[in-house]
N, CA, C and O atoms as CSV, one atom per row, in Angstrom:
chain,resi,resn,atom,element,x,y,z
A,1,MET,N,N,-54.658,3.396,22.801
A,1,MET,CA,C,-53.893,4.173,23.754
A,1,MET,C,C,-52.791,3.282,24.324
A,1,MET,O,O,-53.040,2.128,24.670
A,2,ARG,N,N,-51.623,3.794,24.418
A,2,ARG,CA,C,-50.485,3.050,24.929
A,2,ARG,C,C,-50.286,3.376,26.401
A,2,ARG,O,O,-50.364,4.533,26.812
A,3,THR,N,N,-50.024,2.323,27.196
A,3,THR,CA,C,-49.749,2.506,28.617
A,3,THR,C,C,-48.878,1.348,29.090
A,3,THR,O,O,-48.703,0.362,28.374
A,4,THR,N,N,-48.339,1.469,30.284
A,4,THR,CA,C,-47.515,0.414,30.861
A,4,THR,C,C,-48.233,-0.160,32.070
A,4,THR,O,O,-48.661,0.575,32.961
A,5,LEU,N,N,-48.361,-1.484,32.090
A,5,LEU,CA,C,-49.016,-2.176,33.200
A,5,LEU,C,C,-48.105,-3.266,33.722
A,5,LEU,O,O,-47.300,-3.824,32.976
A,6,THR,N,N,-48.232,-3.569,34.996
A,6,THR,CA,C,-47.560,-4.723,35.565
A,6,THR,C,C,-48.603,-5.830,35.663
A,6,THR,O,O,-49.601,-5.694,36.371
A,7,ILE,N,N,-48.364,-6.923,34.948
A,7,ILE,CA,C,-49.322,-8.026,34.879
A,7,ILE,C,C,-48.634,-9.284,35.383
A,7,ILE,O,O,-47.485,-9.551,35.032
A,8,ASP,N,N,-49.328,-10.054,36.201
A,8,ASP,CA,C,-48.772,-11.314,36.693
A,8,ASP,C,C,-48.436,-12.231,35.519
A,8,ASP,O,O,-49.117,-12.228,34.493
A,9,ASP,N,N,-47.365,-13.018,35.692
A,9,ASP,CA,C,-46.895,-13.890,34.615
A,9,ASP,C,C,-47.970,-14.857,34.126
A,9,ASP,O,O,-48.121,-15.063,32.921
A,10,ASP,N,N,-48.725,-15.457,35.066
A,10,ASP,CA,C,-49.739,-16.434,34.659
A,10,ASP,C,C,-50.856,-15.780,33.850
A,10,ASP,O,O,-51.402,-16.392,32.933
A,11,VAL,N,N,-51.192,-14.541,34.188
A,11,VAL,CA,C,-52.232,-13.812,33.450
A,11,VAL,C,C,-51.744,-13.503,32.038
A,11,VAL,O,O,-52.472,-13.705,31.066
A,12,LEU,N,N,-50.524,-13.019,31.932
A,12,LEU,CA,C,-49.972,-12.699,30.614
A,12,LEU,C,C,-49.887,-13.948,29.740
A,12,LEU,O,O,-50.192,-13.896,28.549
A,13,LEU,N,N,-49.478,-15.056,30.323
A,13,LEU,CA,C,-49.396,-16.309,29.573
A,13,LEU,C,C,-50.773,-16.722,29.047
A,13,LEU,O,O,-50.905,-17.114,27.888
A,14,ALA,N,N,-51.789,-16.634,29.896
A,14,ALA,CA,C,-53.147,-17.005,29.487
A,14,ALA,C,C,-53.675,-16.063,28.406
A,14,ALA,O,O,-54.318,-16.507,27.455
A,15,VAL,N,N,-53.407,-14.772,28.548
A,15,VAL,CA,C,-53.867,-13.792,27.558
A,15,VAL,C,C,-53.154,-14.008,26.224
A,15,VAL,O,O,-53.781,-13.942,25.167
A,16,ARG,N,N,-51.857,-14.265,26.270
A,16,ARG,CA,C,-51.122,-14.525,25.023
A,16,ARG,C,C,-51.674,-15.757,24.308
A,16,ARG,O,O,-51.834,-15.754,23.088
A,17,GLU,N,N,-51.960,-16.798,25.068
A,17,GLU,CA,C,-52.506,-18.023,24.475
A,17,GLU,C,C,-53.876,-17.759,23.853
A,17,GLU,O,O,-54.160,-18.223,22.748
A,18,ARG,N,N,-54.707,-17.027,24.550
A,18,ARG,CA,C,-56.039,-16.699,24.018
A,18,ARG,C,C,-55.920,-15.837,22.759
A,18,ARG,O,O,-56.650,-16.044,21.790
A,19,ALA,N,N,-55.015,-14.889,22.776
A,19,ALA,CA,C,-54.804,-14.029,21.609
A,19,ALA,C,C,-54.347,-14.863,20.409
A,19,ALA,O,O,-54.798,-14.645,19.285
A,20,ARG,N,N,-53.462,-15.804,20.656
A,20,ARG,CA,C,-52.986,-16.677,19.583
A,20,ARG,C,C,-54.142,-17.496,19.005
A,20,ARG,O,O,-54.301,-17.576,17.787
A,21,ARG,N,N,-54.957,-18.109,19.891
A,21,ARG,CA,C,-56.090,-18.935,19.444
A,21,ARG,C,C,-57.107,-18.132,18.651
A,21,ARG,O,O,-57.682,-18.631,17.684
A,22,GLU,N,N,-57.329,-16.887,19.060
A,22,GLU,CA,C,-58.357,-16.051,18.434
A,22,GLU,C,C,-57.805,-15.146,17.332
A,22,GLU,O,O,-58.546,-14.348,16.758
A,23,ALA,N,N,-56.510,-15.264,17.035
A,23,ALA,CA,C,-55.844,-14.433,16.020
A,23,ALA,C,C,-56.095,-12.946,16.278
A,23,ALA,O,O,-56.482,-12.196,15.382
A,24,ARG,N,N,-55.862,-12.543,17.537
A,24,ARG,CA,C,-56.029,-11.147,17.950
A,24,ARG,C,C,-54.762,-10.715,18.659
A,24,ARG,O,O,-53.894,-11.538,18.950
A,25,THR,N,N,-54.656,-9.428,18.936
A,25,THR,CA,C,-53.494,-8.938,19.674
A,25,THR,C,C,-53.741,-9.106,21.176
A,25,THR,O,O,-54.878,-9.232,21.630
A,26,VAL,N,N,-52.648,-9.105,21.923
A,26,VAL,CA,C,-52.746,-9.181,23.381
A,26,VAL,C,C,-53.553,-7.997,23.906
A,26,VAL,O,O,-54.381,-8.158,24.802
A,27,GLY,N,N,-53.316,-6.814,23.354
A,27,GLY,CA,C,-54.050,-5.619,23.778
A,27,GLY,C,C,-55.547,-5.749,23.545
A,27,GLY,O,O,-56.345,-5.336,24.387
A,28,GLN,N,N,-55.935,-6.321,22.407
A,28,GLN,CA,C,-57.359,-6.508,22.121
A,28,GLN,C,C,-58.001,-7.463,23.123
A,28,GLN,O,O,-59.098,-7.213,23.621
A,29,VAL,N,N,-57.304,-8.556,23.411
A,29,VAL,CA,C,-57.838,-9.536,24.362
A,29,VAL,C,C,-57.943,-8.926,25.753
A,29,VAL,O,O,-58.967,-9.078,26.419
A,30,LEU,N,N,-56.889,-8.234,26.202
A,30,LEU,CA,C,-56.926,-7.601,27.527
A,30,LEU,C,C,-58.041,-6.564,27.623
A,30,LEU,O,O,-58.742,-6.501,28.633
A,31,SER,N,N,-58.209,-5.758,26.591
A,31,SER,CA,C,-59.274,-4.749,26.598
A,31,SER,C,C,-60.640,-5.409,26.683
A,31,SER,O,O,-61.503,-4.965,27.441
A,32,ASP,N,N,-60.838,-6.475,25.902
A,32,ASP,CA,C,-62.116,-7.191,25.913
A,32,ASP,C,C,-62.396,-7.793,27.288
A,32,ASP,O,O,-63.505,-7.678,27.808
A,33,LEU,N,N,-61.385,-8.437,27.874
A,33,LEU,CA,C,-61.563,-9.051,29.194
A,33,LEU,C,C,-61.830,-8.001,30.271
A,33,LEU,O,O,-62.680,-8.205,31.138
A,34,ALA,N,N,-61.115,-6.890,30.220
A,34,ALA,CA,C,-61.332,-5.817,31.196
A,34,ALA,C,C,-62.733,-5.237,31.045
A,34,ALA,O,O,-63.417,-4.988,32.038
A,35,ARG,N,N,-63.156,-5.024,29.810
A,35,ARG,CA,C,-64.495,-4.485,29.547
A,35,ARG,C,C,-65.569,-5.411,30.118
A,35,ARG,O,O,-66.499,-4.965,30.789
A,36,ARG,N,N,-65.422,-6.710,29.837
A,36,ARG,CA,C,-66.402,-7.678,30.360
A,36,ARG,C,C,-66.379,-7.723,31.884
A,36,ARG,O,O,-67.427,-7.783,32.527
A,37,GLY,N,N,-65.188,-7.693,32.449
A,37,GLY,CA,C,-65.073,-7.724,33.902
A,37,GLY,C,C,-65.697,-6.510,34.564
A,37,GLY,O,O,-66.268,-6.615,35.649
A,38,LEU,N,N,-65.594,-5.380,33.927
A,38,LEU,CA,C,-66.141,-4.152,34.500
A,38,LEU,C,C,-67.640,-4.013,34.278
A,38,LEU,O,O,-68.315,-3.342,35.058
A,39,THR,N,N,-68.171,-4.628,33.237
A,39,THR,CA,C,-69.612,-4.510,32.977
A,39,THR,C,C,-70.412,-5.634,33.610
A,39,THR,O,O,-71.624,-5.503,33.783
A,40,ASN,N,N,-69.767,-6.727,33.956
A,40,ASN,CA,C,-70.466,-7.867,34.556
A,40,ASN,C,C,-69.958,-8.126,35.965
A,40,ASN,O,O,-69.627,-9.259,36.316
A,41,LEU,N,N,-69.898,-7.084,36.761
A,41,LEU,CA,C,-69.369,-7.241,38.113
A,41,LEU,C,C,-70.209,-8.242,38.889
A,41,LEU,O,O,-71.428,-8.098,38.986
A,42,GLN,N,N,-69.561,-9.246,39.436
A,42,GLN,CA,C,-70.199,-10.298,40.217
A,42,GLN,C,C,-69.588,-10.281,41.617
A,42,GLN,O,O,-68.427,-9.907,41.782
A,43,PRO,N,N,-70.362,-10.683,42.624
A,43,PRO,CA,C,-69.768,-10.818,43.952
A,43,PRO,C,C,-68.651,-11.863,43.922
A,43,PRO,O,O,-68.680,-12.791,43.113
A,44,ALA,N,N,-67.687,-11.706,44.793
A,44,ALA,CA,C,-66.582,-12.661,44.855
A,44,ALA,C,C,-67.109,-14.067,45.071
A,44,ALA,O,O,-68.043,-14.277,45.845
A,45,GLY,N,N,-66.514,-15.022,44.391
A,45,GLY,CA,C,-66.898,-16.415,44.556
A,45,GLY,C,C,-67.998,-16.881,43.621
A,45,GLY,O,O,-68.345,-18.062,43.637
A,46,VAL,N,N,-68.559,-15.998,42.807
A,46,VAL,CA,C,-69.604,-16.398,41.871
A,46,VAL,C,C,-68.929,-16.871,40.598
A,46,VAL,O,O,-68.197,-16.116,39.959
A,47,ALA,N,N,-69.174,-18.117,40.230
A,47,ALA,CA,C,-68.570,-18.680,39.036
A,47,ALA,C,C,-69.319,-18.246,37.790
A,47,ALA,O,O,-70.549,-18.192,37.782
A,48,THR,N,N,-68.581,-17.939,36.747
A,48,THR,CA,C,-69.182,-17.606,35.459
A,48,THR,C,C,-68.489,-18.440,34.397
A,48,THR,O,O,-67.460,-19.062,34.660
A,49,ALA,N,N,-69.046,-18.453,33.218
A,49,ALA,CA,C,-68.414,-19.189,32.126
A,49,ALA,C,C,-67.010,-18.660,31.877
A,49,ALA,O,O,-66.108,-19.429,31.545
A,50,GLU,N,N,-66.815,-17.351,32.033
A,50,GLU,CA,C,-65.505,-16.763,31.813
A,50,GLU,C,C,-64.500,-17.158,32.892
A,50,GLU,O,O,-63.294,-17.005,32.700
A,51,SER,N,N,-64.991,-17.668,34.031
A,51,SER,CA,C,-64.058,-18.032,35.089
A,51,SER,C,C,-63.460,-19.410,34.868
A,51,SER,O,O,-62.614,-19.861,35.640
A,52,ALA,N,N,-63.900,-20.067,33.820
A,52,ALA,CA,C,-63.362,-21.391,33.526
A,52,ALA,C,C,-61.880,-21.276,33.189
A,52,ALA,O,O,-61.453,-20.359,32.486
A,53,PHE,N,N,-61.118,-22.214,33.699
A,53,PHE,CA,C,-59.697,-22.227,33.398
A,53,PHE,C,C,-59.316,-23.658,33.056
A,53,PHE,O,O,-59.727,-24.583,33.757
A,54,HIS,N,N,-58.578,-23.856,32.047
A,54,HIS,CA,C,-58.193,-25.185,31.567
A,54,HIS,C,C,-59.415,-26.042,31.241
A,54,HIS,O,O,-59.391,-27.256,31.443
A,55,GLY,N,N,-60.477,-25.421,30.740
A,55,GLY,CA,C,-61.639,-26.175,30.286
A,55,GLY,C,C,-62.597,-26.615,31.369
A,55,GLY,O,O,-63.510,-27.388,31.080
A,56,PHE,N,N,-62.438,-26.166,32.596
A,56,PHE,CA,C,-63.321,-26.575,33.685
A,56,PHE,C,C,-63.990,-25.352,34.284
A,56,PHE,O,O,-63.322,-24.446,34.783
A,57,ALA,N,N,-65.300,-25.334,34.229
A,57,ALA,CA,C,-66.049,-24.225,34.821
A,57,ALA,C,C,-66.789,-24.739,36.049
A,57,ALA,O,O,-67.677,-25.581,35.915
A,58,PRO,N,N,-66.449,-24.257,37.241
A,58,PRO,CA,C,-67.158,-24.709,38.428
A,58,PRO,C,C,-68.620,-24.302,38.375
A,58,PRO,O,O,-68.965,-23.255,37.826
A,59,LEU,N,N,-69.468,-25.129,38.943
A,59,LEU,CA,C,-70.890,-24.808,39.005
A,59,LEU,C,C,-71.118,-23.717,40.044
A,59,LEU,O,O,-70.369,-23.630,41.017
A,60,PRO,N,N,-72.133,-22.889,39.856
A,60,PRO,CA,C,-72.410,-21.839,40.839
A,60,PRO,C,C,-72.906,-22.428,42.157
A,60,PRO,O,O,-73.537,-23.484,42.182
A,61,HIS,N,N,-72.611,-21.732,43.240
A,61,HIS,CA,C,-73.058,-22.137,44.569
A,61,HIS,C,C,-74.573,-22.022,44.649
A,61,HIS,O,O,-75.139,-21.013,44.231
A,62,ARG,N,N,-75.232,-23.039,45.180
A,62,ARG,CA,C,-76.697,-23.034,45.247
A,62,ARG,C,C,-77.218,-22.971,46.675
A,62,ARG,O,O,-78.408,-23.183,46.907
A,63,GLY,N,N,-76.359,-22.686,47.616
A,63,GLY,CA,C,-76.813,-22.480,48.982
A,63,GLY,C,C,-76.908,-23.733,49.827
A,63,GLY,O,O,-77.255,-23.645,51.005
A,64,GLU,N,N,-76.612,-24.898,49.266
A,64,GLU,CA,C,-76.698,-26.131,50.040
A,64,GLU,C,C,-75.470,-26.976,49.727
A,64,GLU,O,O,-75.161,-27.239,48.564
A,65,ALA,N,N,-74.777,-27.396,50.777
A,65,ALA,CA,C,-73.606,-28.237,50.578
A,65,ALA,C,C,-74.052,-29.633,50.157
A,65,ALA,O,O,-75.070,-30.135,50.633
A,66,VAL,N,N,-73.292,-30.252,49.269
A,66,VAL,CA,C,-73.603,-31.614,48.844
A,66,VAL,C,C,-73.071,-32.561,49.909
A,66,VAL,O,O,-71.886,-32.543,50.241
A,67,SER,N,N,-73.952,-33.375,50.429
A,67,SER,CA,C,-73.578,-34.343,51.457
A,67,SER,C,C,-74.104,-35.709,51.040
A,67,SER,O,O,-74.899,-35.816,50.106
A,68,ASN,N,N,-73.661,-36.749,51.731
A,68,ASN,CA,C,-74.181,-38.088,51.451
A,68,ASN,C,C,-75.678,-38.147,51.700
A,68,ASN,O,O,-76.401,-38.822,50.967
A,69,ALA,N,N,-76.155,-37.448,52.726
A,69,ALA,CA,C,-77.590,-37.432,53.026
A,69,ALA,C,C,-78.378,-36.800,51.878
A,69,ALA,O,O,-79.442,-37.300,51.511
A,70,LEU,N,N,-77.871,-35.715,51.313
A,70,LEU,CA,C,-78.544,-35.071,50.180
A,70,LEU,C,C,-78.567,-36.001,48.974
A,70,LEU,O,O,-79.592,-36.124,48.304
A,71,ILE,N,N,-77.453,-36.649,48.696
A,71,ILE,CA,C,-77.395,-37.587,47.567
A,71,ILE,C,C,-78.394,-38.718,47.770
A,71,ILE,O,O,-79.114,-39.081,46.840
A,72,ASP,N,N,-78.446,-39.281,48.982
A,72,ASP,CA,C,-79.411,-40.349,49.271
A,72,ASP,C,C,-80.837,-39.864,49.072
A,72,ASP,O,O,-81.664,-40.581,48.508
A,73,ARG,N,N,-81.133,-38.651,49.532
A,73,ARG,CA,C,-82.484,-38.095,49.385
A,73,ARG,C,C,-82.849,-37.937,47.905
A,73,ARG,O,O,-83.968,-38.253,47.499
A,74,LEU,N,N,-81.904,-37.450,47.108
A,74,LEU,CA,C,-82.157,-37.277,45.675
A,74,LEU,C,C,-82.350,-38.614,44.973
A,74,LEU,O,O,-83.166,-38.723,44.057
A,75,ARG,N,N,-81.606,-39.632,45.395
A,75,ARG,CA,C,-81.756,-40.968,44.802
A,75,ARG,C,C,-83.136,-41.552,45.069
A,75,ARG,O,O,-83.664,-42.306,44.251
A,76,GLU,N,N,-83.717,-41.209,46.204
A,76,GLU,CA,C,-85.010,-41.774,46.599
A,76,GLU,C,C,-86.196,-41.039,45.995
A,76,GLU,O,O,-87.332,-41.496,46.130
A,77,GLU,N,N,-85.959,-39.904,45.330
A,77,GLU,CA,C,-87.061,-39.162,44.720
A,77,GLU,C,C,-87.685,-39.974,43.596
A,77,GLU,O,O,-86.985,-40.694,42.884
A,78,PRO,N,N,-89.014,-39.862,43.432
A,78,PRO,CA,C,-89.681,-40.581,42.339
A,78,PRO,C,C,-89.076,-40.184,40.990
A,78,PRO,O,O,-88.862,-39.003,40.717
A,79,GLY,N,N,-88.807,-41.176,40.162
A,79,GLY,CA,C,-88.257,-40.915,38.833
A,79,GLY,C,C,-86.747,-40.819,38.792
A,79,GLY,O,O,-86.168,-40.701,37.712
A,80,ALA,N,N,-86.093,-40.866,39.949
A,80,ALA,CA,C,-84.631,-40.773,39.976
A,80,ALA,C,C,-84.035,-42.075,39.464
A,80,ALA,O,O,-84.501,-43.160,39.811
A,81,THR,N,N,-83.006,-41.962,38.640
A,81,THR,CA,C,-82.310,-43.152,38.147
A,81,THR,C,C,-80.831,-43.010,38.432
A,81,THR,O,O,-80.289,-41.906,38.493
A,82,THR,N,N,-80.202,-44.138,38.601
A,82,THR,CA,C,-78.755,-44.144,38.840
A,82,THR,C,C,-78.051,-45.037,37.832
A,82,THR,O,O,-76.896,-45.414,38.034
A,83,GLU,N,N,-78.739,-45.379,36.745
A,83,GLU,CA,C,-78.165,-46.288,35.748
A,83,GLU,C,C,-76.867,-45.756,35.155
A,83,GLU,O,O,-75.966,-46.533,34.838
A,84,HIS,N,N,-76.763,-44.444,35.004
A,84,HIS,CA,C,-75.593,-43.848,34.360
A,84,HIS,C,C,-74.438,-43.605,35.325
A,84,HIS,O,O,-73.365,-43.176,34.903
A,85,LEU,N,N,-74.641,-43.871,36.610
A,85,LEU,CA,C,-73.597,-43.604,37.598
A,85,LEU,C,C,-72.669,-44.801,37.739
A,85,LEU,O,O,-73.106,-45.949,37.660
A,86,THR,N,N,-71.403,-44.529,37.944
A,86,THR,CA,C,-70.419,-45.571,38.162
A,86,THR,C,C,-69.836,-45.382,39.550
A,86,THR,O,O,-69.383,-44.292,39.899
A,87,VAL,N,N,-69.849,-46.433,40.331
A,87,VAL,CA,C,-69.272,-46.373,41.670
A,87,VAL,C,C,-67.799,-46.724,41.554
A,87,VAL,O,O,-67.437,-47.768,41.011
A,88,LEU,N,N,-66.954,-45.839,42.069
A,88,LEU,CA,C,-65.503,-46.069,42.004
A,88,LEU,C,C,-65.025,-46.828,43.202
A,88,LEU,O,O,-63.833,-47.112,43.319
């Protein structure tokens, strides 16, 4: 079905790039994204794999802010290791 939509420039650029990578049309990509968005409705602020942009997907909110006290508590738990951590 043909229709006219006003789409933000950044969205169109991202959709065109995805269409190019996947060897699909812009219309196919937009339809797929709209379908997924409408069937997987999430509350605002919930990160999903599809919300990743430029290769970075934020982790979902777990109800507790990360603080120095939390990090210290986790370090002190039995079995915790910090060998792989680098202090900047």
